[in-house]
Structures are given as C-alpha cells and as structure tokens.
KOLRO-270914 format. One line per 4 residues: number of its first residue (from 1); their letters; for each residue x, y, z of C-alpha. Coordinates in nm, 2 decimals, m for minus. Layout:
# residues N
NUM = A = X:Y:Z; ...
//
This chain:
# residues 142
1 = MDAE = 2.94:0.92:7.26; 3.25:0.71:7.30; 3.35:0.68:7.67; 3.71:0.78:7.59
5 = KEFG = 3.60:1.10:7.41; 3.36:1.18:7.69; 3.64:1.15:7.95; 3.87:1.36:7.73
9 = GILL = 3.61:1.64:7.74; 3.58:1.61:8.11; 3.96:1.62:8.15; 3.99:1.93:7.93
13 = AAVD = 3.72:2.10:8.12; 3.89:2.02:8.45; 4.22:2.16:8.31; 4.04:2.48:8.20
17 = EGLQ = 3.86:2.52:8.53; 4.16:2.44:8.74; 4.38:2.70:8.57; 4.10:2.96:8.57
21 = AILG = 4.05:2.91:8.94; 4.42:3.00:9.01; 4.49:3.25:8.74; 4.17:3.39:8.60
25 = DPQA = 4.04:3.35:8.25; 4.28:3.56:8.04; 4.60:3.42:8.20; 4.46:3.06:8.19
29 = KAVN = 4.41:3.10:7.81; 4.77:3.23:7.78; 4.90:2.92:7.97; 4.68:2.69:7.76
33 = WHVK = 4.83:2.84:7.45; 5.19:2.80:7.57; 5.15:2.46:7.72; 4.92:2.32:7.45
37 = RLMV = 4.65:2.18:7.67; 4.55:1.90:7.43; 4.88:1.74:7.53; 4.70:1.64:7.86
41 = LSDP = 4.49:1.39:7.66; 4.78:1.20:7.51; 5.05:1.24:7.78; 4.93:1.39:8.11
45 = GAFI = 5.28:1.36:8.25; 5.43:1.58:7.97; 5.15:1.83:8.04; 5.26:1.87:8.40
49 = RALQ = 5.63:1.88:8.30; 5.54:2.17:8.06; 5.37:2.35:8.35; 5.69:2.28:8.56
53 = TIFG = 5.91:2.45:8.30; 5.70:2.77:8.33; 5.61:2.78:8.70; 5.87:2.55:8.86
57 = AQGA = 5.79:2.23:9.06; 5.60:2.40:9.34; 5.40:2.63:9.11; 5.30:2.35:8.89
61 = WIFE = 5.19:2.14:9.19; 4.94:2.42:9.27; 4.79:2.39:8.92; 4.81:2.01:8.93
65 = DAIL = 4.61:2.00:9.26; 4.35:2.25:9.13; 4.30:2.04:8.81; 4.28:1.71:8.99
69 = RKLY = 4.02:1.86:9.24; 3.80:1.97:8.95; 3.85:1.63:8.77; 3.76:1.42:9.07
73 = EKVD = 3.46:1.65:9.13; 3.34:1.59:8.77; 3.37:1.21:8.80; 3.21:1.20:9.14
77 = EKYD = 3.51:1.06:9.32; 3.69:1.16:9.64; 4.02:1.33:9.58; 4.32:1.24:9.79
81 = SNND = 4.59:1.50:9.74; 4.87:1.25:9.79; 5.19:1.39:9.65; 5.34:1.04:9.60
85 = IPFE = 5.10:0.96:9.32; 5.19:1.11:8.99; 4.94:1.32:8.79; 4.90:1.06:8.52
89 = EHVR = 4.81:0.79:8.78; 4.54:1.02:8.92; 4.41:1.08:8.56; 4.40:0.70:8.50
93 = KAQT = 4.22:0.64:8.82; 3.96:0.90:8.74; 3.92:0.76:8.39; 3.86:0.40:8.52
97 = SRLP = 3.60:0.53:8.76; 3.42:0.68:8.46; 3.41:0.36:8.25; 3.06:0.23:8.20
101 = CRKA = 2.98:m0.08:8.40; 2.82:m0.38:8.24; 2.50:m0.46:8.41; 2.42:m0.83:8.45
105 = TITR = 2.08:m0.93:8.33; 1.92:m1.22:8.50; 1.65:m1.40:8.31; 1.40:m1.61:8.49
109 = KAPF = 1.30:m1.83:8.20; 1.51:m2.09:8.01; 1.69:m1.94:7.71; 1.57:m2.23:7.50
113 = SLAA = 1.25:m2.42:7.48; 1.25:m2.75:7.68; 0.90:m2.83:7.54; 1.05:m2.89:7.20
117 = HPAW = 1.23:m3.20:7.33; 1.01:m3.51:7.29; 1.09:m3.64:7.65; 0.98:m3.31:7.80
121 = SRSG = 0.66:m3.27:7.60; 0.54:m3.62:7.70; 0.61:m3.55:8.07; 0.38:m3.24:8.07
125 = FSAD = 0.66:m3.01:8.19; 0.63:m2.65:8.08; 0.94:m2.46:7.99; 0.76:m2.14:8.08
129 = IEPE = 0.72:m2.23:8.45; 0.85:m1.97:8.69; 1.13:m2.08:8.93; 0.91:m2.00:9.24
133 = QYAT = 0.62:m2.21:9.10; 0.86:m2.50:9.02; 1.00:m2.48:9.38; 0.65:m2.52:9.53
137 = DRGA = 0.52:m2.77:9.27; 0.83:m2.98:9.21; 0.70:m3.27:9.41; 0.46:m3.33:9.13
141 = YE = 0.75:m3.36:8.88; 0.98:m3.57:9.09
//
C-alpha cells in the first residue's frame, strides 16, 4: 500500500473517531456529511474552517484537539496541544513521522571481485576475506 494512501486512511479514521468521541456516532455522521470529511485529505485547513463555520472557533478547537489526539495516537507520536501550531502543520508532522525510513545495509564483502584483476590474483589476495580476518592477517599482505 502506498504510504500516502495509508496515512490518508489513518487521518480519516482519526477524524471519525475524534468527532464520535465528542458527539456520538449519529451526530458525527451528520457533521461528516455537512463538512465533507474527505476535504481533510486535500486541505486540512479548509476542513477546520468548515468546522468553525458550524461550531465557531472555540467549538471547532474542541474537535480539532480530539482529532489530533486520535491521529497522534495512531502514529505513535506524543501530542502537544499547542494552540499556536495550525491544524495542517500538526497533520504534516504526523504524516512525516509515518514515512517509511530507508534502512542502510552494510555489506561486509567487496561489491566487485578483486580476484578478477591480474595483479590481485598473482598476489594470492582473496576478495572473499572478511574484514576482521584481514585486520588480524594484514601483516602477511603488507
């Protein structure tokens, strides 16, 4: 599954659960219908402004806080209810914490064969030698 689609599902679930925690299921469905909850995926700020037109700034903040608590819980991050940070910034932060990390792979052997080179094959050096073995036996090669 694409990471962006996966986060979209997490965000929509957080919206549903946040609204249901405050209003209950039937009223949350009514708000989702009026506000068009899918709007939160494309423009989280517009979603909050739509809630503000229905509930006012203070009422929308209660829903915003509940949604963000659920969102941060789902992405295993600590939620700081700082009013100075806009909703869309919180969503962006949660999304970046969800991005898959690239794991570095460390190989212990050379990615190419040194034995194929004529100078190496004459010296008796093996390209398959482990680094620890080379460190202890390097006096023989120097």
